[in-house]
Gaussian input, Z-matrix of N, CA and C with variables (Angstrom, degrees):
# hf/3-21g

backbone

0 1
 N
 C     1     B1
 C     2     B2     1     A1
 N     3     B3     2     A2     1     D1
 C     4     B4     3     A3     2     D2
 C     5     B5     4     A4     3     D3
 N     6     B6     5     A5     4     D4
 C     7     B7     6     A6     5     D5
 C     8     B8     7     A7     6     D6
 N     9     B9     8     A8     7     D7
 C    10    B10     9     A9     8     D8
 C    11    B11    10    A10     9     D9
 N    12    B12    11    A11    10    D10
 C    13    B13    12    A12    11    D11
 C    14    B14    13    A13    12    D12
 N    15    B15    14    A14    13    D13
 C    16    B16    15    A15    14    D14
 C    17    B17    16    A16    15    D15
 N    18    B18    17    A17    16    D16
 C    19    B19    18    A18    17    D17
 C    20    B20    19    A19    18    D18
 N    21    B21    20    A20    19    D19
 C    22    B22    21    A21    20    D20
 C    23    B23    22    A22    21    D21
 N    24    B24    23    A23    22    D22
 C    25    B25    24    A24    23    D23
 C    26    B26    25    A25    24    D24
 N    27    B27    26    A26    25    D25
 C    28    B28    27    A27    26    D26
 C    29    B29    28    A28    27    D27
 N    30    B30    29    A29    28    D28
 C    31    B31    30    A30    29    D29
 C    32    B32    31    A31    30    D30
 N    33    B33    32    A32    31    D31
 C    34    B34    33    A33    32    D32
 C    35    B35    34    A34    33    D33
 N    36    B36    35    A35    34    D34
 C    37    B37    36    A36    35    D35
 C    38    B38    37    A37    36    D36
 N    39    B39    38    A38    37    D37
 C    40    B40    39    A39    38    D38
 C    41    B41    40    A40    39    D39
 N    42    B42    41    A41    40    D40
 C    43    B43    42    A42    41    D41
 C    44    B44    43    A43    42    D42
 N    45    B45    44    A44    43    D43
 C    46    B46    45    A45    44    D44
 C    47    B47    46    A46    45    D45
 N    48    B48    47    A47    46    D46
 C    49    B49    48    A48    47    D47
 C    50    B50    49    A49    48    D48
 N    51    B51    50    A50    49    D49
 C    52    B52    51    A51    50    D50
 C    53    B53    52    A52    51    D51
 N    54    B54    53    A53    52    D52
 C    55    B55    54    A54    53    D53
 C    56    B56    55    A55    54    D54
 N    57    B57    56    A56    55    D55
 C    58    B58    57    A57    56    D56
 C    59    B59    58    A58    57    D57
 N    60    B60    59    A59    58    D58
 C    61    B61    60    A60    59    D59
 C    62    B62    61    A61    60    D60
 N    63    B63    62    A62    61    D61
 C    64    B64    63    A63    62    D62
 C    65    B65    64    A64    63    D63
 N    66    B66    65    A65    64    D64
 C    67    B67    66    A66    65    D65
 C    68    B68    67    A67    66    D66
 N    69    B69    68    A68    67    D67
 C    70    B70    69    A69    68    D68
 C    71    B71    70    A70    69    D69
 N    72    B72    71    A71    70    D70
 C    73    B73    72    A72    71    D71
 C    74    B74    73    A73    72    D72
 N    75    B75    74    A74    73    D73
 C    76    B76    75    A75    74    D74
 C    77    B77    76    A76    75    D75
 N    78    B78    77    A77    76    D76
 C    79    B79    78    A78    77    D77
 C    80    B80    79    A79    78    D78
 N    81    B81    80    A80    79    D79
 C    82    B82    81    A81    80    D80
 C    83    B83    82    A82    81    D81
 N    84    B84    83    A83    82    D82
 C    85    B85    84    A84    83    D83
 C    86    B86    85    A85    84    D84
 N    87    B87    86    A86    85    D85
 C    88    B88    87    A87    86    D86
 C    89    B89    88    A88    87    D87
 N    90    B90    89    A89    88    D88
 C    91    B91    90    A90    89    D89
 C    92    B92    91    A91    90    D90
 N    93    B93    92    A92    91    D91
 C    94    B94    93    A93    92    D92
 C    95    B95    94    A94    93    D93
 N    96    B96    95    A95    94    D94
 C    97    B97    96    A96    95    D95
 C    98    B98    97    A97    96    D96
 N    99    B99    98    A98    97    D97
 C   100   B100    99    A99    98    D98
 C   101   B101   100   A100    99    D99
 N   102   B102   101   A101   100   D100
 C   103   B103   102   A102   101   D101
 C   104   B104   103   A103   102   D102
 N   105   B105   104   A104   103   D103
 C   106   B106   105   A105   104   D104
 C   107   B107   106   A106   105   D105
 N   108   B108   107   A107   106   D106
 C   109   B109   108   A108   107   D107
 C   110   B110   109   A109   108   D108
 N   111   B111   110   A110   109   D109
 C   112   B112   111   A111   110   D110
 C   113   B113   112   A112   111   D111
 N   114   B114   113   A113   112   D112
 C   115   B115   114   A114   113   D113
 C   116   B116   115   A115   114   D114
 N   117   B117   116   A116   115   D115
 C   118   B118   117   A117   116   D116
 C   119   B119   118   A118   117   D117
 N   120   B120   119   A119   118   D118
 C   121   B121   120   A120   119   D119
 C   122   B122   121   A121   120   D120
 N   123   B123   122   A122   121   D121
 C   124   B124   123   A123   122   D122
 C   125   B125   124   A124   123   D123
 N   126   B126   125   A125   124   D124
 C   127   B127   126   A126   125   D125
 C   128   B128   127   A127   126   D126
 N   129   B129   128   A128   127   D127
 C   130   B130   129   A129   128   D128
 C   131   B131   130   A130   129   D129
 N   132   B132   131   A131   130   D130
 C   133   B133   132   A132   131   D131
 C   134   B134   133   A133   132   D132
 N   135   B135   134   A134   133   D133
 C   136   B136   135   A135   134   D134
 C   137   B137   136   A136   135   D135
 N   138   B138   137   A137   136   D136
 C   139   B139   138   A138   137   D137
 C   140   B140   139   A139   138   D138
 N   141   B141   140   A140   139   D139
 C   142   B142   141   A141   140   D140
 C   143   B143   142   A142   141   D141
 N   144   B144   143   A143   142   D142
 C   145   B145   144   A144   143   D143
 C   146   B146   145   A145   144   D144
 N   147   B147   146   A146   145   D145
 C   148   B148   147   A147   146   D146
 C   149   B149   148   A148   147   D147
 N   150   B150   149   A149   148   D148
 C   151   B151   150   A150   149   D149
 C   152   B152   151   A151   150   D150
 N   153   B153   152   A152   151   D151
 C   154   B154   153   A153   152   D152
 C   155   B155   154   A154   153   D153
 N   156   B156   155   A155   154   D154
 C   157   B157   156   A156   155   D155
 C   158   B158   157   A157   156   D156
 N   159   B159   158   A158   157   D157
 C   160   B160   159   A159   158   D158
 C   161   B161   160   A160   159   D159
 N   162   B162   161   A161   160   D160
 C   163   B163   162   A162   161   D161
 C   164   B164   163   A163   162   D162
 N   165   B165   164   A164   163   D163
 C   166   B166   165   A165   164   D164
 C   167   B167   166   A166   165   D165
 N   168   B168   167   A167   166   D166
 C   169   B169   168   A168   167   D167
 C   170   B170   169   A169   168   D168
 N   171   B171   170   A170   169   D169
 C   172   B172   171   A171   170   D170
 C   173   B173   172   A172   171   D171
 N   174   B174   173   A173   172   D172
 C   175   B175   174   A174   173   D173
 C   176   B176   175   A175   174   D174
 N   177   B177   176   A176   175   D175
 C   178   B178   177   A177   176   D176
 C   179   B179   178   A178   177   D177
 N   180   B180   179   A179   178   D178
 C   181   B181   180   A180   179   D179
 C   182   B182   181   A181   180   D180
 N   183   B183   182   A182   181   D181
 C   184   B184   183   A183   182   D182
 C   185   B185   184   A184   183   D183
 N   186   B186   185   A185   184   D184
 C   187   B187   186   A186   185   D185
 C   188   B188   187   A187   186   D186
 N   189   B189   188   A188   187   D187
 C   190   B190   189   A189   188   D188
 C   191   B191   190   A190   189   D189
 N   192   B192   191   A191   190   D190
 C   193   B193   192   A192   191   D191
 C   194   B194   193   A193   192   D192
 N   195   B195   194   A194   193   D193
 C   196   B196   195   A195   194   D194
 C   197   B197   196   A196   195   D195
 N   198   B198   197   A197   196   D196
 C   199   B199   198   A198   197   D197
 C   200   B200   199   A199   198   D198
 N   201   B201   200   A200   199   D199
 C   202   B202   201   A201   200   D200
 C   203   B203   202   A202   201   D201

   B1=1.4287
   B2=1.5181
   B3=1.3102
   B4=1.4652
   B5=1.5107
   B6=1.2952
   B7=1.4651
   B8=1.5129
   B9=1.2981
   B10=1.4616
   B11=1.5356
   B12=1.3239
   B13=1.4598
   B14=1.5126
   B15=1.2997
   B16=1.4546
   B17=1.5138
   B18=1.3105
   B19=1.4593
   B20=1.5305
   B21=1.3144
   B22=1.4501
   B23=1.5146
   B24=1.3093
   B25=1.4703
   B26=1.5196
   B27=1.2875
   B28=1.4638
   B29=1.5166
   B30=1.3205
   B31=1.4387
   B32=1.5186
   B33=1.2815
   B34=1.4462
   B35=1.5145
   B36=1.2794
   B37=1.4593
   B38=1.5210
   B39=1.3260
   B40=1.4461
   B41=1.5217
   B42=1.3294
   B43=1.4684
   B44=1.5266
   B45=1.3155
   B46=1.4560
   B47=1.5246
   B48=1.3080
   B49=1.4612
   B50=1.5210
   B51=1.3215
   B52=1.4510
   B53=1.5275
   B54=1.3202
   B55=1.4459
   B56=1.5203
   B57=1.3272
   B58=1.4521
   B59=1.5202
   B60=1.3033
   B61=1.4648
   B62=1.5179
   B63=1.3236
   B64=1.4580
   B65=1.5338
   B66=1.3013
   B67=1.4545
   B68=1.5322
   B69=1.3124
   B70=1.4521
   B71=1.5418
   B72=1.3278
   B73=1.4705
   B74=1.5179
   B75=1.3121
   B76=1.4620
   B77=1.5414
   B78=1.3191
   B79=1.4747
   B80=1.5251
   B81=1.3112
   B82=1.4562
   B83=1.5321
   B84=1.3145
   B85=1.4555
   B86=1.5180
   B87=1.3135
   B88=1.4544
   B89=1.5373
   B90=1.3058
   B91=1.4642
   B92=1.5133
   B93=1.3329
   B94=1.4706
   B95=1.5215
   B96=1.3400
   B97=1.4651
   B98=1.5396
   B99=1.3113
   B100=1.4700
   B101=1.5140
   B102=1.3302
   B103=1.4595
   B104=1.5162
   B105=1.3420
   B106=1.4689
   B107=1.5110
   B108=1.2980
   B109=1.4710
   B110=1.5121
   B111=1.3123
   B112=1.4694
   B113=1.5220
   B114=1.3298
   B115=1.4706
   B116=1.5299
   B117=1.3245
   B118=1.4657
   B119=1.5186
   B120=1.3358
   B121=1.4611
   B122=1.5198
   B123=1.3198
   B124=1.4517
   B125=1.5342
   B126=1.3081
   B127=1.4559
   B128=1.5427
   B129=1.3113
   B130=1.4578
   B131=1.5184
   B132=1.3257
   B133=1.4685
   B134=1.5326
   B135=1.3190
   B136=1.4681
   B137=1.5077
   B138=1.3085
   B139=1.4674
   B140=1.5315
   B141=1.3122
   B142=1.4750
   B143=1.5239
   B144=1.3243
   B145=1.4604
   B146=1.5255
   B147=1.3227
   B148=1.4664
   B149=1.5324
   B150=1.3112
   B151=1.4581
   B152=1.5351
   B153=1.3294
   B154=1.4600
   B155=1.5195
   B156=1.3065
   B157=1.4645
   B158=1.5395
   B159=1.3205
   B160=1.4731
   B161=1.5408
   B162=1.3020
   B163=1.4607
   B164=1.5334
   B165=1.3206
   B166=1.4827
   B167=1.5273
   B168=1.3506
   B169=1.4597
   B170=1.5155
   B171=1.3336
   B172=1.4719
   B173=1.5251
   B174=1.3325
   B175=1.4680
   B176=1.5053
   B177=1.3221
   B178=1.4727
   B179=1.5291
   B180=1.3231
   B181=1.4480
   B182=1.5189
   B183=1.3138
   B184=1.4362
   B185=1.5427
   B186=1.3412
   B187=1.4597
   B188=1.5119
   B189=1.3329
   B190=1.4639
   B191=1.5327
   B192=1.3038
   B193=1.4813
   B194=1.5125
   B195=1.3253
   B196=1.4746
   B197=1.5258
   B198=1.3501
   B199=1.4576
   B200=1.5262
   B201=1.3025
   B202=1.4701
   B203=1.5113
   A1=109.12
   A2=117.18
   A3=120.99
   A4=108.94
   A5=114.91
   A6=120.56
   A7=108.40
   A8=114.59
   A9=119.74
   A10=107.04
   A11=116.25
   A12=120.70
   A13=107.61
   A14=115.76
   A15=122.27
   A16=108.29
   A17=116.54
   A18=121.85
   A19=110.56
   A20=115.94
   A21=118.93
   A22=108.86
   A23=116.15
   A24=118.65
   A25=109.61
   A26=114.69
   A27=119.87
   A28=110.17
   A29=117.90
   A30=120.28
   A31=109.46
   A32=114.86
   A33=121.57
   A34=106.70
   A35=115.79
   A36=120.77
   A37=107.71
   A38=115.34
   A39=120.98
   A40=106.12
   A41=114.79
   A42=118.54
   A43=112.59
   A44=117.34
   A45=119.61
   A46=112.96
   A47=113.14
   A48=119.67
   A49=114.19
   A50=117.62
   A51=119.41
   A52=113.38
   A53=118.14
   A54=120.88
   A55=114.76
   A56=118.85
   A57=121.37
   A58=110.40
   A59=114.86
   A60=122.08
   A61=107.47
   A62=117.46
   A63=118.25
   A64=110.08
   A65=115.20
   A66=122.04
   A67=113.03
   A68=117.72
   A69=120.87
   A70=111.06
   A71=116.12
   A72=120.00
   A73=110.69
   A74=117.20
   A75=120.96
   A76=111.22
   A77=116.78
   A78=120.08
   A79=109.84
   A80=118.61
   A81=121.76
   A82=110.40
   A83=116.82
   A84=120.56
   A85=110.94
   A86=118.52
   A87=121.84
   A88=111.49
   A89=117.40
   A90=121.08
   A91=110.63
   A92=116.65
   A93=119.61
   A94=110.92
   A95=116.40
   A96=119.64
   A97=110.78
   A98=116.26
   A99=120.04
   A100=112.61
   A101=117.51
   A102=120.10
   A103=110.96
   A104=116.02
   A105=120.33
   A106=111.83
   A107=117.66
   A108=121.51
   A109=109.46
   A110=117.30
   A111=120.47
   A112=111.82
   A113=117.27
   A114=120.47
   A115=111.39
   A116=116.86
   A117=121.74
   A118=112.17
   A119=115.05
   A120=122.77
   A121=111.10
   A122=116.55
   A123=122.26
   A124=114.12
   A125=118.22
   A126=120.50
   A127=109.82
   A128=116.41
   A129=121.47
   A130=111.35
   A131=115.54
   A132=120.43
   A133=109.36
   A134=118.22
   A135=120.97
   A136=110.38
   A137=117.35
   A138=119.95
   A139=110.50
   A140=116.84
   A141=120.96
   A142=110.54
   A143=116.14
   A144=120.37
   A145=110.10
   A146=118.32
   A147=121.45
   A148=110.96
   A149=116.61
   A150=119.92
   A151=110.84
   A152=117.06
   A153=121.15
   A154=111.14
   A155=116.19
   A156=122.07
   A157=109.53
   A158=116.21
   A159=119.81
   A160=110.90
   A161=117.49
   A162=121.43
   A163=110.43
   A164=116.32
   A165=120.18
   A166=110.33
   A167=116.70
   A168=120.12
   A169=111.74
   A170=116.90
   A171=120.27
   A172=111.73
   A173=116.32
   A174=121.22
   A175=110.77
   A176=116.82
   A177=120.61
   A178=110.42
   A179=116.04
   A180=120.04
   A181=110.94
   A182=116.64
   A183=121.81
   A184=111.03
   A185=116.12
   A186=120.95
   A187=112.76
   A188=117.02
   A189=121.54
   A190=110.44
   A191=116.58
   A192=119.80
   A193=110.70
   A194=116.64
   A195=119.80
   A196=111.93
   A197=117.53
   A198=119.21
   A199=111.89
   A200=118.49
   A201=121.97
   A202=112.22
   D1=137.93
   D2=177.77
   D3=-133.38
   D4=156.22
   D5=179.44
   D6=-136.23
   D7=145.06
   D8=176.42
   D9=-93.56
   D10=117.73
   D11=-178.96
   D12=-108.70
   D13=121.68
   D14=179.96
   D15=-102.72
   D16=123.78
   D17=179.66
   D18=-110.08
   D19=61.94
   D20=176.59
   D21=-77.67
   D22=141.33
   D23=179.42
   D24=-62.59
   D25=149.97
   D26=-175.41
   D27=-107.01
   D28=54.18
   D29=175.73
   D30=-98.95
   D31=139.52
   D32=176.29
   D33=-139.09
   D34=156.12
   D35=-179.59
   D36=-97.42
   D37=124.21
   D38=174.73
   D39=-95.16
   D40=97.65
   D41=-173.52
   D42=-101.38
   D43=15.01
   D44=173.75
   D45=74.64
   D46=-166.97
   D47=-175.75
   D48=-78.93
   D49=-22.06
   D50=-175.18
   D51=-76.27
   D52=-16.20
   D53=176.76
   D54=75.36
   D55=6.89
   D56=-179.05
   D57=-100.38
   D58=151.51
   D59=177.57
   D60=-140.87
   D61=143.83
   D62=-178.72
   D63=-74.67
   D64=151.28
   D65=-173.83
   D66=-62.44
   D67=-39.43
   D68=-179.42
   D69=-62.38
   D70=-44.70
   D71=177.94
   D72=-64.65
   D73=-41.71
   D74=-179.60
   D75=-61.50
   D76=-42.26
   D77=179.20
   D78=-67.19
   D79=-41.50
   D80=178.72
   D81=-59.62
   D82=-47.91
   D83=179.24
   D84=-65.48
   D85=-39.32
   D86=-179.82
   D87=-63.24
   D88=-38.95
   D89=177.78
   D90=-61.17
   D91=-45.80
   D92=178.24
   D93=-66.11
   D94=-41.51
   D95=177.95
   D96=-58.60
   D97=-45.71
   D98=-177.22
   D99=-64.11
   D100=-35.42
   D101=174.83
   D102=-60.24
   D103=-46.23
   D104=179.78
   D105=-67.92
   D106=-37.47
   D107=178.02
   D108=-59.93
   D109=-43.90
   D110=179.71
   D111=-65.57
   D112=-35.49
   D113=179.37
   D114=-66.73
   D115=-36.45
   D116=-174.65
   D117=-114.68
   D118=31.32
   D119=-177.59
   D120=-49.60
   D121=132.22
   D122=176.72
   D123=94.02
   D124=-10.57
   D125=-179.28
   D126=-87.37
   D127=160.49
   D128=176.11
   D129=-62.87
   D130=-37.07
   D131=-179.45
   D132=-64.62
   D133=-41.54
   D134=179.23
   D135=-65.08
   D136=-39.12
   D137=178.67
   D138=-64.48
   D139=-43.06
   D140=178.29
   D141=-62.06
   D142=-43.46
   D143=179.84
   D144=-64.00
   D145=-37.94
   D146=177.84
   D147=-63.62
   D148=-40.74
   D149=178.68
   D150=-65.94
   D151=-41.17
   D152=177.57
   D153=-64.84
   D154=-38.85
   D155=179.53
   D156=-63.25
   D157=-45.60
   D158=178.64
   D159=-61.61
   D160=-43.77
   D161=-179.11
   D162=-62.99
   D163=-43.70
   D164=179.60
   D165=-60.38
   D166=-45.77
   D167=-179.28
   D168=-66.02
   D169=-39.92
   D170=177.80
   D171=-61.16
   D172=-44.68
   D173=-179.88
   D174=-63.10
   D175=-43.56
   D176=-179.30
   D177=-65.01
   D178=-44.25
   D179=-179.68
   D180=-63.65
   D181=-44.07
   D182=178.78
   D183=-59.28
   D184=-42.88
   D185=177.71
   D186=-61.85
   D187=-39.14
   D188=179.86
   D189=-69.40
   D190=-39.28
   D191=-178.80
   D192=-67.08
   D193=-39.10
   D194=-179.26
   D195=-68.93
   D196=-31.52
   D197=-177.28
   D198=-89.50
   D199=-9.05
   D200=-177.86
   D201=-82.29

C-alpha cells in the first residue's frame, strides 16, 4: 500500500475584513504558491492553490487600481 503525501506549506494571508492585500505581499505569496503548484502539478491540491493564487493577485491588483 502506498500513499501520496503532499507537504504544501500552510501559509495564508489574514487580510482582515476589508478583503484587500498589498501588491508586494500578493506577489511574494504567488511566487511561493507557483513553486508548490509546479511540484505537485496535476493534483487537486495544486489546482486549489492555483485558484487561491489567482484570487489573491486579483484582489491585490484591484486594490492598487482603486487607490491609484
